[in-house]
Structure formats: structure tokens, C-alpha cells
N, C-alpha and C positions, 0 to 999 in steps of 0.2 A: 504493499500499499504506500501511496505517496502522500505525506502529510506536511501541511504548512502551518507553522506557529505564527501567529500575529501578536507581536509583543511591543509594548510602547517604547522601551529602551533596553539597552544592554550596557548599563553604566556601573551598577553597584553590585558588590559581591553579597547579595542578600535578596530576601523577597522573591518576586515573581521571576526575577532574572535567573537565580539559581534553581528555582523550581523548573523553568523552561530547560535549562542546561541538563539538569539530571534526568527529567523525563524524556528529553530528546535522545540522550545516550541510551536509556533503556529501550526505546523504540528502535534505534539503529541495531542494538544487540539482537533484537527480535527479527531482524531481516528487512525493516522498512526504510524507505527513502525519506529523509527529514530535511526541511529547509526552514530557517527562521527569518521572517521579514520583520525589520525594525526601522523606523525613521530615525532613530537615534542610536548610532553604532558607538559603543564606548569601550571600556577596558575589558569588560566581560566577554566581548565578541571574540577575543583572541582564543578563548578556550574551545570554541566549537569546531573550527576546521581540523585540529588534530584528532578529533573524534569522529570525523566523517560527516560533519553536519555543516551544510552551506548556510551563510548569513547574507541576506540581500537588503539593500536599502531602497530598491526600486521594484515594485510589484510587476512592472513590465519586463523584468529581466530574471524571472525565476528560472531555475534550472529544470523545472518540469512543470506540467499541468497537474496540480494536487487533486487528490481524490476527496480530501476533507480538509476543512480549516479548523485548527485548534485556536480559538480566540482568547486572548487576555486583554482585559481593559476594554472600554467602550469604543474609542475612536478607531484603534488599530483594527478591532474586529469588523466594525462597519466599513472601513476603508477596503479591507480584504473582500468583504461580501460584495461591495460595489464594483470592484475591479475583476472579480472572478464570478460573474452571474450564473455560471453552471455548476458551481460547487456548494455542496451542503457544508454545514459547520456545527461544531459544538462550542460552547462558551464556558470558561472556568471563572467562576466569581470568587474573587479573593477578599471581598469585605465591602462595607457600605461607604467607606471613606477612603480617599478623597473623591473629587468629581469624576476623575478618570475611571473609577470603578462603577459609574452609572451602568445599570444592566442594559445591554443592547437588545432590542427587540426586532426580530425578523422571522418571517416564515420559514427561512432556510436554516435557521438555528434549531437543530432537532432536539438538543439536550443542553441543559445548564447544569454543570457539575459544581458541587460544593463539598467542603471538607468537614462540616459539622452539622448537627441537627438544628441548632438555633439559626444558622445561615439558611438552611433548607426551608424552615418555617417563614423566615423573613422574605426570601425570595418569592415564595408562593403568594404571601399576603401583600406586601408592599409593592412588588413589581407586577403582581397579577399574572404570574406564570403558572400555566397548567400543571397540576401535581405530577402527571405522568412524564412531564418534561424535565423534571428536577431529579438529578441522580446524586446520591452522597457517595463520594469516594474519599477514604480517609487519607490524611497526609502520609508521608513516607520518609524513609532515611536510607542513604546509601550505605549499606552495612559493610561493603568492601572497603569504603573509605574510612568509616568510623569502626575500625576493626580493633584497635588497640583498647585493651580492657583495664579498668581500674583494678589495682592490685590489693588495696586494703579492704577490710571488712567492717571496720568501725566508721563512725562519723566524726571527723575532725576539721575538715576544711569545707567551707561553703562558698558558692559562687552565684552571683546574679548574672545570667548569661543571655545575651542577644536582645534584651528588652530595652526599648527606648521609652521615654516618657516619665521616668521616675524623677520626682523632685528631690532636693536635698533632704526635705523632711521625710519623704518616702524611704530613701536610702538610709537615713538615720534610724528609722524605726526597724528596718531589717537588720542593720548592723547591731542595734541594741539587743534584738532578740537573739542574734547569733552569739554575741558576747556573753549574754546571760546563760546560754546553753553550752558555753565552753568552746564555741566554734570560731575559727578565723573566718573573715568575710572578705571577698573580693568581688569587683565588678568588671565585666568585659563586654563591650559592645560598641558598635559604630557611633551611637548617640552619645557616648561618653568619651569619645576621642581615642579609644584604644581597641578598636575592633581588630580581629585577627582573621587572616586569610586561611589559616590551617587549624580550625578549632579541634580537629580530630587529634592533634598533638597536645592540646591543652587540657581538654575535658577529663582524661583519665587521671589527671593529678588531683582532682576534686572528688569529694565524697557525696556531698549534698548539693544539688543545683536547683536554683529557682528559675523556672523557664516556662515557656508556653509554645504551642504549635510545633513546627519542625525542630526548633531549638530543644524542646523537651525530648523529642524523639532521638535527636542526636546524643543527648546526655545519657538517656536510658540505654541506647545501643552500646555506649561505652562502659556500662555497668554502674553508672552513678544513680543514687537515689534522687527522685525528683518530686518537687512540690510546685505545682502551678501558682504563679504569682503575678498580678498585674497592679498598677498603681491604685492604691486604695482597696484592693480585694486580694484575699489569700485563699488558696485551696487546701486540699489535704494531701498527704503523702500518697503517691500513686503505688498501689500494690496490686497483685494478680486479681483480686476480687473486684477492684474498681477500675481496672485497665479499660474495659470496653466502655464503661460510662464515661471516663475522661476522654477517650477517643471520640465519642459522640460530640463532645464539647470542644474538640480540637485542643485538648489539654489546656483549657483556659477557664478560669473561674468566672461565673456569671452571677449577675444580681439575681436574688430570689431562688437561686438553685444550689450554688456550692460556695457562696461567698462568705468569708469570715474576715476579721481584721487582723493585720500583722500585730503581734505582741509577743512578749516573752512566753506567756502561758500557751498561746497558740502553737509556737514552735515546739515547746516542751512536750505537748500532747502528740504532735507529729512524730518527733524523735522516739517517743515511748512506743510508737507502733512500728518501728523499724525492726526488720529481721533481715540478716544477711541472706538467709535461704530464700525468703520471699523476694528479695530484691534480685537475686540470680534468676528466679523463675520469671519476674517481670522482664528482665533483660532478654532472656531466651525467647519470650513471646514476641517482643518487639522485633528482634532480628528475624523471626520467622514470618510473622503476619503483617508487618509494617514495612517491609523491605522495598527498595526501589524496583526490584524485579517483579514483585506482586503488583505494584502500581502500573508498571508497563503493561501487564497482562489486562488489567482492568480497563485502562484507557484504550487499548487495542480493541477490546470487546465493544467499548462505547462507539469507537469510530465505525466499526463494522455495522452496528445497529443503525447509526446515522445514515450510512451509505444505503443500506438495504431498505430503510424506512422510506426514503424518497424514490428509490428505483430509478426509472427513466422519467418520471413526471415531476420534475422540480418546478416549484411554483414560480411563476413570473412575478417580478417585484418591482414596484415603483418607488424610487427614493424621493419623490416629491413631498409626501407628508413628513417624511423623516427630516428633509433638509429645512422645512418650515419649522418643526420642532427645534432642530439644532440652532437655527437662527435666533430664536428666543433665548435658548440656553447660553449661546455665545454672547449675546447682548448683555445678558445679566452678569456673566463672568467678567466681560470687559468693564461694565460699570462698577462691579465690585473691586476690580483691580485698581481702577482710577480712584476709587474712595480709599482704598488701602495705601496707594501712593501718596494721596493728600495727607492721610493721617500720619504716614511715615515722615513727610516733610515737616509737619507740625511738630511731631515728637523730636525731630532733630533740632528744630528751633528751641523747643522747650529744654532739651538736653544742654544746648549751648548756653542758654541762659542760666540754667541750674549750675553749670560748670563755672561760669563767671561769678555767680553768687557764692559758690563753694570756695573759689580762689579768694575772694575778698573776705569771706569769713575766716578762711585759713590764715590769711595775713594778719587779720585782727587777733585771732586766737594766739598766734605765734608771738605777736607783739606784746599781748597782755601777759603771756607766760614768761617771756623774756624779763618783762618789767617786774613781775612778781618775784621771780628768782633773783633778779638783781637786788631787789629790796632785802631779800633773805640772805644776800651774801654771795650770789653766783649768778650765772646767766646760761642760756641756751647757746651752744656754739653755733655761730653763723657760718654760712658757706661764703667766704670772701669773694669768690667769683660769681655768686649768685647763680650757680649752675642749675639748669632745669632738672626735674625728676628724671627725664629721659637720659641726660648726659651723666647725671650722677650714678644711675643704676647700670648703665652701659659700662662706665669706667670701672665699676666694682667688680664685674664679672659674675655677679650673682644671678643674672638672667641668662638662661641657656636657650638661646634662639633656635637652634637646630632641634633640641628636644621639644620645644613648644610647638614647632611646625609639625613634627611627627606626631605628637600627642593630639593636636587639633588641626587635622588636615584641611578643614574647611578654610582656615586662615591662610594656609599655603595656596589653596585652590583660588582664593580671592585675590591673591597677590599683594597681601597686606604686609606692612612692617609688623613683625611679630611683637616687638617691645611696645610699639605704639598701640597695637591692638590690646595688648595686655593692660596698659595704663588706662585706655579709654573704655574698654568693655570687659576684658578678662577678670579684673579685680572684682567688679561688681557681679560677675557671673560665677565667681567661686573657682576660677581656673588657677592652676599652679604655675609659677614661673620657671621652675625647675624640678627635677625629681626629688631633691632633698630639702625642699622648702615648703613649709605649711603655714599659710598665712594665718589661719584660725589659731593654730597652736602658738604662733609668735604673739598674737594679741592677747591670748589667754595668759601667756607667761609675763606680758608687759601691759597690764591694764592701765598703767598710768600714762601710756602713750596714745590711748584712744582718744578721739575727739579732736585731734590736731589737723585732720583733713588730709593726712598722708597714708599711703598704703604702707603695709608692714615692710615691703621690700624697700621702699624709699627710706623709711626710718633706719633700717640696717645699713643701707648704702651710705647714708649721710653720717651715721656713726662711725663707720669704717673710714670714710674720707676725713672726718675730724681727727680720728685717732692717728691716721697717717700724717696729718699736718703737725700734730704734737710731736710725733716721733722725729719728723724731719727737722724740727726747730730745737729739739732736745729739751723742752720744758714746756709747761702749760702757759706761762707768761700771762699776759693780760687777757688771754682768751680762756684761762683756766676758770674753774667753777667757784673759786673762792678768793678772787682777787679784785673785786669791784671796790672802787674808792668810795669814801663816805659821802663825797659830793654827789657821785653817781647814784648812790642809793637814795639820798634825799630827793634828788630830781625825779627818780623813778617812782618814789612813793607818792609824790604829788600827782603823777600820771594815773595811779590806779583808781578804778571805779570804786565807790564807797563800799560796795559789797564785798569786794576782794580786799580792800584795806582793812575793813572792820574784821574780816575773818582771819587775818593774818596771824 
């Protein structure tokens, strides 16, 4: 059979891109000809050719006339249908968001495949798809790739794997629960700037993994114990008795069905239900029933049903009504984008004003602090050159630009100056400037430095610069903390606001 995948992009090593790559390989192994059409050919595209899979950016230059279209996302599926009027299709729905996942509707789409029961119910009701056209095929894992097994039997190391969207509070709750249970806790994922291209080499080093969907399957295939967790919702430890239930939910907790709250008590309860023997049984079943090879057989059968269902009487289809609908959708999207751009411009103006206000406040606070300390017999060391935060930090060597770009690849992709990005955005977003520096820990150890309007890295860099100047001069001299003259003290005392002078 000749199969054409219609895929929005081949840019990221995750999501539907890797789903397409894995399933296409399984179909090639089963003797089929496979081609992937995508309007956005990116880094992932290089994986396909060595596996005997063609990738095309032009539907007019396909290597063959396909027997069936396997569509992902709305626009690629509809574009393939419009350009190949004599070919039936199936559509795989990956979720309700974002807009690209709008369900395509066409008489030539014989089946809509989903990987969970909630998605099946949603597709039937919200998109008004006939029940007989909705087919549930579970997610899968490449067991040949995820073959290395965890060696330990106890639970010592925990990992949040592959999940985006967790806030610092969410991560803090998970970490607190793990620490309370005596577990170490790590986070790995593209959304946190440390995604890995070879998770099969990393997962076996962990005992307990918090994950959903294919990430959960990958962890279980490596012998890890798995608890499905999403922001705000926590599931239960997956055991042989609950495996089918969790598969029906694509290994993801749902409101009103399996949801709990992350807490030390919740995690202790899950750990209490852990058994090395049961965990081994779970891994064995995952590797047998949720394998990539099994998924290849199921999708092959679905293609055959789609082709035989239409026979030679493929319905003629007018795209006029669809284009009228799409025009309205596109207009709404363009309007929403224009509004978002206007809001972004306003936010940038507000941010610029806030920065100016903060700089003025910082200067005032520093002046008052210097004045107060001068009255008390010392002063805050000034930077004689008046160097900017950027220059002081860069000269200190405390900021690791290459590490920052590796850890936050979106900064490199945008072509931004890493230190400038850190000072303007990274500090507020909780990003780290180097592998050995923790801003939160620095402030916790130096509470007296908070409120000066400087980031922790700038505090430390200026302290280092001042210490260096003292060493160069051989003494503290007039810049030292206890050498202010009496006249200077009296003058400074007159400058202090009443509330500071009275509390002295």
C-alpha cells in the first residue's frame, strides 16, 4: 500500500513529529511505501530518508499516487484532500488545542483515530462525528529503542519527564512531596530548556517517573514506575490492574475521574502501593501490547478498511462551503493576532516605563542606604567607573553565555544576546545564569541585600569588583567601610528622611 502522511511541520523532536516518524517506520517495516508531505521541513526531516521514507514539500511532486492519506492537523489534511481528489483519508486527532488541531470534516475522511476514551467522546459530541467513524487506537512506544532497563528495584530517584506547563509552584509541590518521601527530584523537558534527544539513555537511571502519554509509555518500557501527573492534577501509580484504565485515558489524569492533588500524603500513598514484582509485570505488558509494531498493524488495518469502504465510488466533493468557513476562521485569527500584537506593544511600553521607574527607585534606595551607612560609620562601595550591570557581570566571568544558550535554546534561536536576555527577562522568569549559581539561594543567604533593585548576580559581581579594587590598592582607604569623616557623617545625617533618622 502507498501511504501519504500530511503533517504540519517536521521541526521539533516531540509530539506529532515523532509520532509520524515512528509510525512511518513501522509501516515501512511492514512492506508499505510511505511519503510525508509537510509545508515546514525542519531538523526532524533528516531522520526520514535513512529509514526509506520520502519527505516532500510540494504535493505536486510526490513520488507516487497514494492509496490513502493519513492526516495530522486541520490544514495539512484538507490541503492533501484538495490536491488529491481521488484518494480517501483517515485523520488522527491529537487534541483540542491549538487551532491547528481543529477537526477537518470531509466525506472522504473515512475514520478519525484518537488515543483515549475522553477524546473519542469529545470528537463525537463537539465535532458531531458519527460514532462508527471514530476509532480508538492506543498510543505506542518503540520498544527496540527504549530497550535499556532500569536496574534498581527500590524507589530513590524521581523525574518529571517531557511535560510542559508546570509553574514554579507546581514544581515546588512535586519537589516537596519527593523530598518528604526521601526521593531526589529532577526535571527534563523541552519546556524547561533541557530536553534530551536520547531519553532512552536517561530514563533507566530513574526509579519513579511523573509523565503522561507517550512519555509515560517510554518510562514504563524502561522499567520505571510511573505516576501520571499534569499541572494541578495528580494520578495514581500505574499497576497491572489499572493499566488498561490508564491507557483509556492516554495515561493522563482527568477532572472528575482520576484527579487528586499533589501533596506529600498523596505521594506516600502511591509509594506504599509499589511492588517490584508488579512493576515488572507492568513493563512486560507495555512492551508486548503497546509496542510500535502493534500500532503499525492496527493502522495498517485501518487504512485497508478506509480504502475498501469507498471502493471505486469515491464521493465528489466541493470545497466551496469549506473555503467560506475557512475565510471566517482566518479573519478571526488575523484579528486576534492584531489584538495580540497591539497588547504586546502596550506591554513593552509599560515594561519600559516600569524599568525607568525601577531604575529611579534603585538610585534613590542606594543613595539612602549609602547615606544611612555613612551616618553609622561606613558606606556602600561605589563603582568608580559607574559601570552598567551588563559590563560588571560580563567582566566578573560569573555569567556562562554558552551554557545559557544551550540551556535555553529559544534564546539562541532568536539570535538574542544571552546576558542581555538574562538581565531583561531571565531574572524575572527564574532562569539561571550558570550551572553553579542559584539566585533564590543567594537571596535566601543574603536577605539584607533584597530591595536594592539589583539581581543577585549583579550584587555578587559588584562585590567581586570592589574586592578586586581593594586588593589592587593594598588597603581599604577612604573607600573602606569604617573611614567616614565626622563632617561627612553630619552632612549625611541631615539628608536622611525623618523615619530613617529616628530609627537609627
